[in-house]
C-alpha positions in Angstrom: -52.8 19.2 -12.8 -51.2 16.2 -11.1 -51.4 15.7 -7.4 -47.6 16.1 -6.9 -47.8 19.6 -8.4 -49.9 20.8 -5.5 -48.4 22.3 -2.4 -48.0 19.8 0.5 -49.3 17.2 -1.8 -48.7 14.3 0.7 -51.0 15.8 3.3 -53.5 13.1 2.3 -57.0 13.2 3.8 -60.1 11.0 3.6 -63.7 10.8 4.9 -63.5 8.5 7.9 -67.2 7.9 7.9 -67.2 6.7 4.3 -64.6 4.1 4.9 -65.8 2.9 8.3 -68.0 0.1 7.0 -65.4 -1.5 4.7 -62.8 -1.2 7.5 -65.1 -3.1 9.9 -65.8 -5.7 7.3 -62.1 -6.2 6.6 -61.3 -6.4 10.3 -64.1 -9.0 10.8 -62.7 -11.1 7.9 -59.2 -10.8 9.2 -60.4 -12.1 12.6 -62.1 -15.1 11.0 -59.0 -15.8 8.9 -56.8 -15.9 11.9 -59.4 -17.9 13.8 -59.1 -20.6 11.1 -55.3 -20.4 11.3 -55.5 -21.2 15.0 -56.5 -24.7 14.0 -53.3 -25.3 12.0 -50.0 -26.7 13.1 -46.7 -25.0 12.1 -46.1 -27.1 9.0 -49.6 -26.5 7.7 -49.2 -22.8 8.3 -46.0 -22.8 6.4 -47.6 -24.6 3.5 -50.5 -22.2 3.5 -48.1 -19.2 3.4 -46.1 -20.8 0.6 -49.2 -21.1 -1.5 -50.3 -17.6 -0.8 -46.8 -16.2 -1.6 -46.9 -18.1 -4.9 -50.1 -16.4 -5.9 -48.8 -13.1 -4.7 -45.7 -13.2 -6.9 -47.4 -14.7 -9.9 -50.3 -12.2 -10.0 -48.2 -9.2 -9.0 -46.0 -9.9 -12.0 -49.0 -10.6 -14.3 -50.4 -7.1 -13.5 -47.2 -5.7 -15.1 -47.6 -8.1 -18.1 -45.0 -10.6 -16.9 -46.1 -14.2 -16.9 -44.2 -16.4 -14.5 -44.4 -20.2 -14.3 -46.4 -20.8 -11.1 -44.8 -24.3 -10.5 -41.3 -22.7 -10.7 -42.4 -20.0 -8.2 -43.9 -22.6 -5.9 -40.8 -24.8 -6.0 -38.5 -21.9 -5.3 -40.5 -20.8 -2.3 -40.6 -24.4 -1.0 -36.9 -24.7 -1.3 -36.2 -21.5 0.6 -38.8 -22.3 3.3 -37.6 -25.9 3.6 -40.9 -27.6 2.9 -41.8 -30.5 0.6 -43.1 -29.7 -2.9 -45.5 -32.2 -4.4 -44.5 -31.1 -7.9 -40.9 -29.8 -8.0 -40.0 -27.8 -11.1 -36.5 -26.3 -11.2 -36.9 -22.5 -11.0 -35.1 -20.1 -13.3 -32.5 -17.7 -11.8 -34.9 -14.8 -12.5 -37.7 -16.5 -10.5 -35.3 -17.3 -7.7 -34.4 -13.6 -7.5 -38.0 -12.4 -7.5 -38.8 -14.9 -4.7 -35.8 -13.8 -2.7 -37.1 -10.2 -2.8 -40.6 -11.3 -1.5 -39.2 -13.5 1.2 -36.8 -10.8 2.3 -39.7 -8.3 2.7 -41.8 -10.9 4.5 -39.1 -12.1 6.9 -37.9 -8.6 7.8 -41.3 -6.9 7.7 -40.4 -4.8 10.8 -37.0 -3.7 9.5 -36.8 0.0 8.5 -36.8 0.3 4.8 -33.9 2.3 3.2 -33.0 3.6 -0.3 -30.4 0.8 -0.4 -33.0 -1.9 0.2 -35.4 -0.6 -2.3 -32.7 -0.2 -5.0 -31.5 -3.8 -4.3 -35.1 -5.1 -4.7 -35.6 -3.2 -7.9 -32.3 -4.6 -9.3 -33.4 -8.2 -8.5 -36.4 -7.7 -10.8 -34.1 -6.8 -13.7 -30.9 -8.8 -13.3 -29.8 -8.3 -16.9 -30.5 -4.5 -16.8 -33.2 -4.9 -19.5 -37.0 -4.7 -19.5 -39.1 -5.7 -22.5 -36.0 -5.7 -24.6 -34.8 -2.2 -23.6 -32.0 -1.3 -21.3 -33.2 0.5 -18.2 -31.7 2.0 -15.1 -31.4 -0.4 -12.2 -30.2 0.0 -8.6 -30.8 3.7 -8.6 -33.6 6.2 -8.8 -34.5 7.2 -12.4 -32.7 10.1 -14.0 -35.3 11.1 -16.6 -39.0 12.0 -16.9 -41.6 9.3 -16.5 -44.9 9.3 -18.4 -47.5 6.6 -17.9 -48.9 6.1 -21.4 -51.3 3.7 -23.1 -52.4 3.3 -26.7 -50.7 2.8 -30.1 -48.0 5.0 -31.6 -49.6 8.3 -32.7 -52.7 7.7 -30.6 -51.1 7.6 -27.2 -53.0 8.7 -24.1 -51.0 10.1 -21.2 -52.5 8.9 -17.9 -49.9 10.4 -15.5 -46.6 12.3 -15.5 -44.5 11.5 -12.4 -42.4 14.1 -10.5 -39.2 15.4 -12.1 -36.1 13.4 -11.5 -34.5 16.2 -9.4 -37.4 15.8 -6.9 -37.2 12.1 -6.4 -34.5 12.1 -3.7 -36.4 14.5 -1.5 -39.8 12.9 -2.2 -38.5 9.4 -1.4 -36.8 10.6 1.8 -40.1 11.9 3.0 -41.9 8.7 2.0 -39.3 6.4 3.7 -39.5 8.5 6.9 -43.3 8.2 7.0 -43.2 4.5 6.2 -40.8 3.8 9.1 -42.7 6.0 11.5 -45.7 5.0 13.7 -49.0 6.8 13.6 -52.5 6.3 15.1 -54.0 5.6 11.7 -55.3 2.1 10.9 -52.6 -0.1 9.3 -55.1 -1.0 6.6 -55.3 2.7 5.7 -51.6 3.1 5.9 -51.2 0.2 3.6 -53.4 1.8 1.0 -51.5 5.1 1.3 -48.1 3.4 1.0 -49.2 1.8 -2.2 -50.6 5.1 -3.7 -47.8 7.3 -2.4 -44.9 5.1 -3.7 -46.4 4.5 -7.1 -47.2 8.2 -7.5 -43.5 9.1 -6.9 -42.6 6.4 -9.4 -39.0 6.5 -8.3 -37.6 3.8 -10.6 -37.6 3.4 -14.4 -39.5 0.1 -14.0 -40.7 -2.2 -11.2 -42.6 0.5 -9.3 -46.0 -1.4 -9.3 -44.5 -4.6 -7.9 -42.5 -2.6 -5.2 -45.6 -0.7 -4.3 -47.5 -3.9 -3.6 -44.6 -5.4 -1.6 -44.5 -2.3 0.5 -48.2 -2.3 1.1 -48.0 -6.0 2.1 -45.2 -5.0 4.5 -47.3 -2.4 6.1 -50.1 -5.0 6.6 -47.5 -7.3 8.2 -46.4 -4.6 10.5 -49.9 -4.0 11.6 -50.4 -7.7 12.3 -46.9 -8.1 13.8 -46.5 -11.3 11.8 -44.1 -12.6 9.2 -46.7 -15.2 8.1 -48.6 -13.9 5.1 -51.9 -15.8 4.4 -53.5 -13.3 2.0 -52.4 -11.0 -0.8 -54.0 -8.1 -2.6 -52.2 -8.8 -6.0 -54.6 -11.5 -7.1 -57.6 -9.3 -6.4 -56.0 -6.3 -8.2 -55.2 -8.5 -11.2 -58.8 -9.6 -11.5 -59.9 -5.9 -11.5 -57.0 -4.2 -13.3 -59.2 -1.8 -15.3 -60.9 -0.4 -12.2 -57.5 -0.2 -10.4 -56.0 2.0 -13.1 -59.1 4.1 -13.4 -59.2 4.9 -9.7 -55.5 5.3 -9.4 -55.5 7.8 -12.3 -58.4 9.8 -10.7 -56.6 10.0 -7.4 -53.3 11.1 -9.1 -55.2 13.9 -10.7 -57.1 14.8 -7.5 -56.6 17.2 -4.7 -55.3 14.8 -2.0 -58.6 13.4 -0.9 -58.0 9.6 -1.1 -61.4 8.5 0.1 -62.3 6.7 -3.1 -58.9 5.1 -3.4 -58.9 3.8 0.2 -62.5 2.5 -0.2 -61.5 0.7 -3.4 -58.3 -0.7 -1.8 -60.0 -2.0 1.3 -62.9 -3.5 -0.7 -60.3 -5.2 -2.9 -58.5 -6.4 0.2 -61.8 -8.0 1.4 -62.0 -9.9 -1.9 -58.4 -11.1 -1.3 -59.4 -12.3 2.2 -62.3 -14.3 0.7 -59.9 -15.9 -1.7 -57.5 -16.7 1.0 -60.2 -18.2 3.1 -60.9 -20.7 0.3 -57.3 -21.6 0.1 -57.2 -22.2 3.9 -60.3 -24.4 3.6 -58.1 -26.7 1.5 -55.3 -26.6 4.0 -57.5 -27.3 6.9 -59.3 -30.2 5.2 -55.9 -31.6 4.2 -54.8 -31.5 7.8 -58.1 -33.3 8.8 -57.4 -36.0 6.2 -53.8 -36.7 7.2 -54.7 -36.7 10.8 -57.0 -39.6 10.1 -54.8 -41.4 7.5 -51.2 -40.7 8.7 -50.8 -44.3 10.0 -52.1 -46.0 6.9 -49.4 -47.6 4.7 -49.2 -45.9 1.3 -46.7 -45.9 -1.5 -44.9 -42.6 -2.4 -47.0 -42.6 -5.7 -50.2 -42.9 -3.7 -49.2 -40.1 -1.3 -48.1 -37.9 -4.1 -51.3 -38.3 -6.1 -53.6 -37.9 -3.1 -51.7 -34.7 -2.1 -52.2 -33.3 -5.6 -56.0 -33.6 -5.2 -55.9 -32.4 -1.6 -54.0 -29.3 -2.9 -56.8 -28.4 -5.3 -56.0 -30.3 -8.5 -59.3 -29.8 -10.4 -60.3 -33.2 -11.9 -62.3 -36.3 -11.2 -60.3 -39.1 -9.6 -60.5 -41.9 -12.2 -58.2 -44.7 -13.2 -57.4 -42.9 -16.5 -56.6 -39.6 -14.7 -54.4 -41.4 -12.1 -52.5 -43.2 -14.8 -51.9 -39.9 -16.7 -50.7 -38.0 -13.6 -48.2 -40.8 -12.8 -47.3 -41.9 -16.3 -48.1 -45.4 -15.4 -50.4 -48.1 -16.9 -54.1 -48.2 -16.1 -53.7 -51.6 -14.4 -51.1 -50.0 -12.0 -53.4 -47.0 -11.5 -56.4 -49.3 -10.8 -54.3 -51.3 -8.2 -53.3 -48.1 -6.5 -56.9 -46.9 -6.3 -58.4 -50.2 -5.2 -55.8 -50.5 -2.5 -56.9 -47.1 -1.2 -60.5 -48.0 -1.4 -59.9 -51.0 0.8 -58.1 -48.7 3.3 -61.0 -46.3 3.2 -58.9 -43.5 1.8 -61.0 -43.3 -1.3 -64.6 -44.3 -2.0 -66.7 -44.6 -5.2 -68.7 -41.5 -5.7 -71.6 -43.4 -7.2 -71.3 -47.1 -6.2 -71.5 -49.6 -9.1 -71.0 -46.9 -11.8 -69.8 -48.3 -15.2 -66.9 -45.8 -15.3 -66.3 -45.1 -11.6 -64.8 -41.9 -10.1 -63.6 -41.7 -6.6 -63.7 -39.2 -3.7 -61.2 -38.7 -0.9 -62.6 -39.7 2.5 -61.9 -36.8 4.9 -64.2 -38.0 7.6 -65.6 -41.6 7.9 -69.2 -40.6 8.6 -71.8 -38.7 6.5 -71.7 -35.1 7.7 -74.5 -33.8 5.4 -77.1 -33.9 8.2 -75.1 -31.2 10.0 -75.7 -28.7 7.2 -78.8 -27.2 5.7 -79.9 -24.9 2.8 -77.1 -25.9 0.4 -76.8 -23.6 -2.5 -74.3 -23.0 -5.3 -73.8 -19.5 -6.7 -71.6 -17.9 -9.4 -69.5 -19.8 -11.9 -65.9 -20.3 -12.9 -63.4 -18.9 -10.5 -66.3 -17.2 -8.6 -68.2 -20.4 -7.8 -69.2 -20.5 -4.1 -70.9 -23.0 -1.7 -73.5 -21.4 0.6 -74.8 -23.5 3.5 -75.6 -23.3 7.2 -73.8 -25.3 9.8 -75.8 -27.0 12.6 -74.8 -24.3 15.2 -76.4 -21.6 12.9 -73.1 -20.4 11.4 -73.5 -19.3 7.8 -70.9 -20.8 5.5 -69.8 -19.0 2.3 -66.7 -20.5 0.6 -65.3 -20.8 -2.9 -65.3 -24.3 -4.5 -64.1 -25.7 -7.8 -66.3 -25.1 -10.7 -66.2 -28.8 -11.7 -67.5 -29.8 -8.3 -70.3 -27.3 -8.5 -71.3 -28.5 -12.0 -71.3 -32.1 -11.0 -73.3 -31.5 -7.8 -76.0 -29.6 -9.8 -76.1 -32.4 -12.3 -76.5 -35.0 -9.5 -73.2 -36.6 -10.2 -71.7 -35.6 -6.9 -73.7 -36.3 -3.8 -74.1 -33.6 -1.1 -72.4 -35.9 1.4 -69.2 -35.9 -0.7 -69.3 -32.3 -1.6 -69.6 -31.3 2.1 -67.0 -33.9 3.1 -64.5 -32.3 0.7 -65.0 -28.7 1.7 -66.4 -28.6 5.2 -64.7 -31.5 7.0 -62.6 -29.1 9.2 -65.8 -27.5 10.5 -67.0 -30.8 12.0 -63.5 -31.7 13.4 
């Protein structure tokens, strides 16, 4: 029996005590996130939002098996927000359309949603009227049954059967009325419910997952009363897709108790906030750097390359890498680098090394005495720096795997590691 086959199936309930702790943790992390944002100027906030929206769009599409070019998405967002892109790649018409949907939802987060708006967004996802080579219904609610199936032909497994087409108009009217209303429930809980409710109705032939995530983000924006989005749940869901589908399926075959779903959703949101905090560290440190170096004369090539590394390009800064990034000779690259060394923009990581690599100078002085108990945990995309600031504040932030590896091998001094990731704390 599927949840929508029960009487009053949308009278959702949950155990408030069971979700109290994750709610408190999420609220605390949100407070910390917006505390960090308070240190940013408008341009830096806009840049941080653009990067977050890039990840949101790319990963939300990837959950559905659609791979988008991240540089095209980033460039499309930059054009629409009127900000400079360090690596412009002309976006396709499809990517422009997908970006337009996201920005429409972000900019008008407090606008009541309507059937017309939802149908317009769904159409933008499928401008040709085709999905995976098959023609689909666009711009209107589906007119046929919808089965969520996995597995090969002859060995399929049915995970969920959505409500019949003749019920969709009524079900969506009820959903839209609830979405546009105000209640006393936490907006974090309402975001979780919006996602579950919409995807359980499954009103369109395709695009339901992406629309559900957009609507859940809109609900979060309404709760925060802000069109600036600095975190997204899509990246966290994408890294835990198997668990996502398992919990969603259990809830869709349940009796309306959404405790497990809400717990999972908020826990996933917490992981998204941790990821966003790491991204903001880069933005904050970039602001610290340019505050110190904005009056120093640099060529456009030097500024462009420095910005690539400030934005998280994962590589050592070497003459060879500089030449490759700029498609210039090693002699030209070496002149660029030595000029920046003289201006104290770069410094040798290990003075006198035979094959020198360079670090960006965020702060002139060595800040390592201000930190204690430096540890590196995890690996790959989950690598984190753990340390304690001089005022007793514990620091837990994601760092690049390459930096962690080089630090543990003794190739990257603690002073440079902390300068790169923690300069904003000192400033």
